C-alpha positions in Angstrom: 0.0 0.0 0.0 2.9 2.4 0.6 4.0 1.9 -3.0 0.4 2.7 -4.2 0.2 5.8 -2.1 3.6 7.1 -3.4 2.5 6.6 -7.0 -0.9 8.2 -6.4 0.6 11.3 -4.7 3.2 11.7 -7.5 0.5 11.7 -10.1 -1.7 14.0 -8.1 1.3 16.4 -8.1 1.1 16.4 -11.9 -2.6 17.4 -11.6 -2.0 20.3 -9.3 0.9 21.6 -11.4 -1.1 22.0 -14.6 -3.6 24.6 -15.7 -5.6 22.2 -17.9 -8.8 20.4 -16.8 -7.5 17.1 -15.5 -8.8 13.8 -14.3 -7.0 11.1 -12.4 -8.4 7.6 -11.4 -7.1 4.3 -10.3 -8.6 0.8 -10.2 -7.6 -2.6 -9.1 -8.2 -6.0 -10.7 -7.9 -9.3 -8.8 -8.7 -12.3 -11.0 -8.2 -15.8 -9.6 -9.1 -18.7 -12.0 -9.4 -22.4 -11.0 -8.8 -24.8 -13.9 -9.2 -28.6 -14.2 -7.3 -29.9 -17.2 -7.7 -33.4 -18.6 -6.5 -33.3 -22.2 -6.3 -29.5 -22.6 -4.3 -28.3 -25.6 -3.5 -31.9 -26.6 -5.0 -35.4 -26.1 -4.5 -37.1 -22.8 -2.2 -40.1 -23.0 -2.1 -43.4 -21.1 0.9 -42.1 -19.2 -0.5 -38.6 -18.3 -3.2 -37.7 -15.9 -5.5 -34.7 -15.2 -4.4 -31.8 -13.0 -5.8 -28.7 -11.4 -4.4 -25.3 -10.3 -5.4 -21.7 -9.6 -3.8 -18.9 -11.5 -4.1 -15.3 -10.3 -3.7 -11.9 -11.8 -3.4 -8.8 -9.7 -3.3 -5.6 -11.7 -3.3 -1.9 -10.6 -4.2 0.7 -13.2 -3.4 4.4 -12.9 -4.9 6.8 -15.4 -4.3 10.5 -15.9 -5.7 12.8 -18.5 -6.3 16.3 -19.6 -7.5 17.9 -22.9 -4.2 17.1 -24.7 -2.3 14.4 -22.7 -3.3 11.0 -21.4 -1.0 8.7 -19.3 -1.5 5.2 -18.1 0.6 3.0 -15.8 -0.5 -0.6 -15.2 1.4 -2.8 -12.8 0.6 -6.5 -12.5 1.5 -9.6 -10.6 0.8 -13.0 -12.2 1.3 -16.2 -10.2 0.0 -19.7 -9.6 -1.3 -20.2 -6.1 1.4 -22.1 -4.1 4.2 -21.3 -6.5 5.6 -18.7 -4.0 6.4 -19.9 -0.5 3.9 -18.5 2.1 6.8 -17.0 4.0 8.0 -15.0 0.9 6.4 -11.6 0.9 9.0 -9.3 -0.4 9.0 -7.9 -4.0 12.7 -8.8 -4.2 11.7 -12.3 -5.2 11.2 -12.2 -9.0 8.3 -14.5 -8.9 6.5 -12.4 -6.3 7.0 -8.9 -7.9 5.0 -6.4 -9.9 6.0 -5.8 -13.5 5.0 -3.1 -15.9 2.1 -4.3 -18.2 1.3 -0.8 -19.5 3.2 2.5 -19.4 2.3 4.9 -22.1 1.7 8.5 -23.0 -0.9 9.7 -25.5 -0.6 13.2 -26.8 -3.1 15.0 -29.1 -1.6 17.4 -31.6 -5.1 18.4 -32.8 -8.6 17.1 -32.6 -7.7 14.5 -35.2 -4.0 13.7 -35.0 -2.2 12.2 -32.0 0.7 10.0 -30.9 0.9 7.2 -28.4 4.3 5.9 -27.1 5.4 3.3 -24.6 4.3 -0.1 -23.3 0.8 -0.8 -24.6 -1.6 -3.5 -25.8 -2.3 -3.5 -29.5 -5.8 -4.7 -30.2 -7.7 -4.3 -33.5 -11.0 -5.5 -34.9 -11.8 -9.1 -33.7 -8.2 -9.5 -32.4 -7.4 -12.3 -34.9 -4.1 -10.8 -35.9 -3.4 -8.2 -33.2 -5.0 -8.8 -29.8 -4.6 -8.0 -26.1 -4.8 -11.7 -25.1 -6.8 -10.8 -21.9 -7.7 -14.4 -21.3 -4.0 -15.2 -20.4 -3.3 -13.8 -17.0 -0.2 -12.1 -18.2 -1.9 -10.5 -21.2 0.1 -9.2 -24.1 1.6 -5.7 -24.5 4.2 -4.2 -26.9 6.9 -1.5 -26.6 5.7 0.6 -29.6 5.2 4.1 -31.0 1.9 5.0 -32.8 0.8 7.8 -35.0 -3.0 8.1 -34.9 -5.7 9.8 -37.0 -9.4 9.8 -36.1 -12.4 11.8 -37.4 -16.1 11.0 -37.4 -15.9 8.1 -39.8 -12.2 7.2 -40.3 -9.4 5.9 -38.1 -5.8 5.3 -39.1 -3.0 3.9 -36.9 0.6 3.7 -38.0 2.7 1.6 -35.6 6.4 1.1 -35.1 8.5 -1.2 -32.8 12.2 -1.9 -32.5 13.4 -4.6 -30.0 16.8 -5.4 -28.5 18.1 -7.6 -25.7 20.0 -4.7 -24.1 21.5 -1.3 -24.6 24.8 -2.8 -25.7 26.9 -0.4 -27.8 28.2 -3.0 -30.2 26.3 -5.4 -32.4 25.4 -8.8 -30.9 26.9 -12.0 -32.2 23.7 -14.0 -31.8 20.2 -13.3 -33.3 17.6 -11.6 -31.2 15.3 -14.4 -30.3 13.1 -13.1 -27.5 10.5 -11.7 -30.0 10.5 -10.0 -33.4 13.3 -7.6 -34.1 11.2 -4.8 -35.6 7.7 -4.3 -36.7 5.7 -1.7 -38.8 2.0 -1.7 -39.5 -0.8 0.4 -40.8 -4.4 -0.1 -39.8 -7.3 1.8 -41.4 -10.9 1.6 -40.4 -14.0 3.3 -41.8 -17.8 3.1 -41.1 -20.4 3.0 -43.8 -23.7 3.3 -41.9 -23.9 0.0 -39.9 -21.0 -1.6 -41.8 -17.4 -1.3 -40.5 -14.5 -2.1 -42.7 -10.8 -2.4 -41.8 -7.6 -2.9 -43.6 -4.3 -4.1 -42.0 -0.8 -4.3 -43.4 1.9 -5.6 -41.0 5.6 -6.0 -41.7 7.5 -8.2 -39.2 11.3 -8.6 -39.1 13.0 -11.6 -37.4 16.7 -12.2 -37.1 18.3 -15.5 -38.0 21.8 -16.9 -38.3 22.5 -17.0 -42.0 26.1 -18.1 -41.5 28.2 -18.8 -38.5 29.1 -15.2 -38.1 26.4 -13.5 -40.2 23.0 -12.3 -38.7 20.3 -11.4 -41.2 16.8 -10.0 -40.7 14.1 -11.3 -43.0 10.6 -9.9 -43.2 7.2 -11.5 -43.5 4.0 -9.5 -44.3 0.5 -10.1 -43.1 -2.2 -8.1 -45.0 -5.9 -8.2 -45.3 -9.4 -7.0 -44.4 -12.0 -7.4 -41.7 -15.6 -6.3 -42.1 -18.6 -6.4 -39.7 -22.2 -5.5 -39.9 -24.5 -5.1 -36.9 -28.2 -4.8 -37.5 -31.2 -5.0 -35.2 -31.4 -8.7 -35.6 -28.8 -9.8 -38.1 -25.1 -9.5 -37.7 -22.2 -10.5 -40.0 -18.4 -10.4 -40.0 -15.8 -11.5 -42.6 -12.1 -11.6 -42.7 -9.4 -12.5 -45.2 -5.7 -12.3 -44.6 -2.7 -13.3 -46.7 0.9 -13.8 -45.7 4.0 -13.5 -47.8 7.7 -12.6 -47.5 10.3 -14.7 -45.8 10.8 -16.4 -42.4 14.5 -17.2 -42.0 15.6 -18.6 -45.4 12.1 -19.9 -46.3 9.5 -18.1 -48.4 6.0 -17.6 -47.1 2.7 -18.1 -48.9 -0.4 -18.6 -46.6 -3.9 -17.3 -46.0 -6.9 -17.2 -43.7 -10.6 -16.7 -44.4 -13.5 -16.6 -42.0 -17.2 -15.6 -41.9 -19.8 -15.5 -39.2 -23.5 -15.0 -39.6 -25.6 -14.2 -36.5 -29.3 -13.7 -36.0 -31.3 -12.7 -32.9 -34.5 -14.7 -33.0 -35.6 -12.9 -29.8 -34.1 -10.2 -27.6 -32.8 -13.0 -25.4 -31.8 -15.7 -27.9 -29.1 -15.4 -30.6 -27.5 -18.0 -32.9 -24.3 -17.5 -34.8 -22.9 -19.9 -37.4 -19.3 -19.6 -38.5 -16.6 -21.1 -40.7 -12.8 -20.4 -40.7 -10.2 -21.8 -43.0 -6.5 -21.5 -42.2 -4.1 -22.7 -44.8 -1.6 -25.5 -44.0 0.9 -27.9 -45.5 0.7 -31.6 -46.3 2.6 -33.6 -43.8 4.4 -35.5 -46.7 5.4 -32.3 -48.4 9.1 -31.7 -48.9 8.8 -28.1 -49.9 10.6 -25.4 -47.9 7.8 -23.0 -48.6 5.9 -21.9 -45.4 2.3 -22.5 -46.4 0.8 -22.6 -42.9 -1.0 -19.5 -41.8 0.1 -18.0 -38.5 -2.3 -15.6 -36.6 0.9 -14.0 -35.1 -0.3 -11.9 -32.2 -4.0 -12.7 -32.1 -6.1 -13.5 -29.1 -6.2 -17.1 -30.3 -8.0 -18.6 -27.3 -11.1 -16.9 -28.6 -11.0 -18.9 -31.8 -11.2 -22.6 -32.7 -12.5 -23.8 -29.4 -11.6 -22.9 -25.8 -9.5 -26.1 -25.2 -6.7 -24.5 -27.2 -5.9 -27.4 -29.5 -5.0 -25.0 -32.3 -2.7 -21.9 -32.6 -2.2 -21.4 -28.9 1.5 -22.3 -28.6 0.8 -25.2 -30.9 -0.2 -26.3 -34.5 1.7 -23.4 -36.1 3.5 -24.7 -39.2 1.1 -27.7 -39.3 -1.6 -29.0 -41.7 -3.9 -25.9 -41.3 -7.5 -26.0 -40.0 -11.1 -25.9 -41.0 -13.5 -24.9 -38.2 -17.3 -25.1 -38.6 -19.0 -23.6 -35.5 -22.4 -22.8 -34.1 -22.8 -20.4 -31.1 -26.0 -20.1 -29.1 -26.3 -17.2 -26.6 -29.2 -17.0 -24.2 -29.9 -16.1 -20.5 -31.5 -18.2 -17.8 -32.7 -15.7 -15.2 -29.6 -13.7 -14.3 -27.0 -16.1 -15.8 -25.9 -15.5 -19.4 -25.2 -18.8 -21.1 -23.4 -19.8 -24.3 -23.2 -23.2 -26.0 -20.7 -23.5 -28.9 -19.9 -26.7 -30.8 -16.9 -26.7 -33.2 -16.4 -29.3 -35.9 -12.7 -29.5 -36.9 -11.1 -30.7 -40.1 -7.5 -30.3 -41.4 -7.0 -28.0 -44.3 -4.3 -30.3 -45.8 -3.4 -34.0 -45.8 -2.1 -36.1 -42.9 0.5 -38.7 -43.6 -1.1 -41.5 -41.7 -4.7 -41.2 -42.9 -6.9 -39.8 -45.7 -9.5 -38.7 -43.2 -9.5 -34.9 -42.5 -12.0 -34.9 -39.7 -10.2 -34.2 -36.4 -13.1 -34.2 -34.0 -15.8 -32.1 -32.3 -15.5 -29.8 -29.3 -18.3 -28.4 -27.3 -17.8 -25.3 -25.2 -20.2 -24.2 -22.4 -19.9 -20.8 -20.7 -21.9 -19.2 -18.0 -21.5 -15.6 -16.8 -23.1 -14.1 -13.7 -22.7 -10.6 -12.3 -22.5 -11.0 -8.6 -22.0 -7.3 -7.8 -21.3 -4.1 -9.7 -17.6 -4.8 -9.5 -17.6 -8.6 -9.4 -18.3 -11.1 -12.2 -18.3 -14.8 -12.0 -17.5 -16.9 -15.1 -17.6 -20.7 -15.4 -16.9 -22.9 -18.3 -16.8 -26.6 -19.4 -15.4 -28.0 -22.6 -15.0 -31.5 -24.0 -13.2 -32.7 -27.1 -14.5 -35.8 -29.0 -11.4 -36.7 -30.9 -11.2 -38.8 -34.1 -8.5 -41.2 -35.3 -7.1 -38.3 -37.4 -6.7 -36.2 -34.2 -4.7 -39.1 -32.7 -2.6 -39.2 -35.9 -2.0 -35.4 -35.6 -1.4 -35.1 -31.9 0.3 -38.5 -31.3 -0.4 -41.5 -29.1 -2.6 -44.6 -29.6 -6.2 -45.2 -28.7 -6.5 -41.7 -27.3 -9.7 -40.9 -29.1 -11.6 -43.2 -26.7 -10.3 -41.3 -23.6 -12.2 -38.4 -22.1 -10.6 -35.1 -22.9 -12.2 -32.2 -21.0 -11.5 -29.0 -19.2 -13.4 -26.8 -16.7 -12.7 -23.5 -15.1 -14.2 -21.1 -12.6 -13.0 -17.4 -12.7 -13.8 -14.5 -10.5 -13.1 -11.0 -11.9 -13.0 -8.3 -9.2 -12.4 -4.8 -10.7 -13.4 -1.8 -8.5 -12.4 1.8 -9.1 -10.6 2.9 -5.9 -9.9 6.5 -6.6 -11.1 9.3 -8.9 -10.7 13.0 -9.0 -11.3 15.9 -11.4 -10.0 19.4 -11.5 
């Protein structure tokens, strides 16, 4: 609490020293989540067993703003219950410390043009390519600089990032491998009545060792469009993205396409049918071409089933995916329910079988608002795997095993301080 008080008083000093109309507020998020995993992310095997744990995010957000300048500092601690000894309470322990999740400044040159610099989440459209990854307790944020334009109908963001391991004054002898080396992107969005249309072009540079003493940066490009329409009853969204360039010494040629059509039959019941295709590569292919689409920095947990069998730290560079889904949203009293089956097929050929059907996953989600600052979310998912899934994920006879996952999460997020001047 002493640390919070010092930060609060420091930011309040900024407020009192300025002549502009200012606002300062702070909020805290505490989000514990219990998970039971029994074949989560990949099929359970005869030699593995289920497990359970509680992950926890504690995040403190400080926001300052006046007519021209906005600042945000977000500190967070992410841990698994029990991973830190109960006698360890000091922040000197790296696993028990707060880290900077956000730390940025946003300055408006005019009513249309502005810039935003610092540690910040990058989240656009449906978050398929660039997303904040809020489901993961650590989230995702970038060190980046943005130039932004916005008027009544149009938005344009130009983003730039450059990464290094340290502030060493001589060139390193090994490739930068923590993340990408540099990134540039342009995102444009416009509204045409109830239709929103976006275009994204992203250039990503990664270093690799071309020769024993030669580091080279090659660039891959992701480009495409996202459109969404929201009517009184009908809704629709569509995306198409392509990828080209080079990753290491290999050329890239991949693409993704998706569409979702929703209809509200009543004010309380909505159904959405969807299909997504992500290109892949035959397992027997000997080509060095990268044909498997990579969602890069997307919030991938939100796509292709909540059990994270695809594109969440896995399946990248694989046989691609086809996902046919149906989502039903409806309330029962004060609980909002969602039922979402997914039917999965490979996009390309497996080596062991001609069958492309991977299996069916069913996701159930329930959300209940306990209090104005407290939300309770529970979920259950089960994967009904096929022989093709066994061939893809490995093991024998695994399709007959029960593969399921359940969680219970409490999100507590009160505002603790607010002042205006």
